[in-house]
C-alpha positions, 0 to 999 in steps of 0.5 A: 529518519528515526522510528520505533517499531512496536509489535503489538503481538509481543508486548501488551503495553503497546497493544493497550497504547494503540487501543487508547490512541486509535480506539481499536486494535488495528495494524499497521498504524503509523504515528508521527507526533500526535498524528495517526495514519491507519493502514497504508495510506501513501497520500496521508503518510506523505502529508504527515511526514512533510513530503506532500507535493513532491513528485509522486505519480498518482495513477489515474486508476487509483480510487476507481470503482469497478466498471469505471476503467473505460471511463478513465481513459485507460483503454486509449493509447498503448503507451499510457496503458503500459505506464499505468500498468508499470505504476501498478506493478511498482505499487504491488511490489511495494506492498509485497515488500511491506507485507514481507516485513510484517512477520509470518502468519497464514493471513500474511502468506495468503496476502503475499500469494495474492500480491505475487499472483497479481505482480506476475500477471502484470509482468506477463501482460507487459511482456506480451505473453 
């Protein structure tokens, strides 16, 4: 799929265009035609790219508020919990790779460290350590 990567920090024209299109300076933004996706919104990205409805796993923990985990049934069968933890692990790894591709800054390093910490903790849980 062809795309154009625009780094608003490198060219003021791209920053101005982004503000004109979205009304604010916020990244990441994905533009598909006239459709705008702000942030990493997998469901919206799939929809604008015509991938909606494909076989994609939506973990039952996605979108939960704190304190709702027990209500969602994650405390049930160990196999179900392991599958959900593996899905979470895959999502964290995806975020790590996405974050790494966005450049270097103190904020990104901090974000990357937090994601690595979460990833490593889940791996230890899954390995029973």
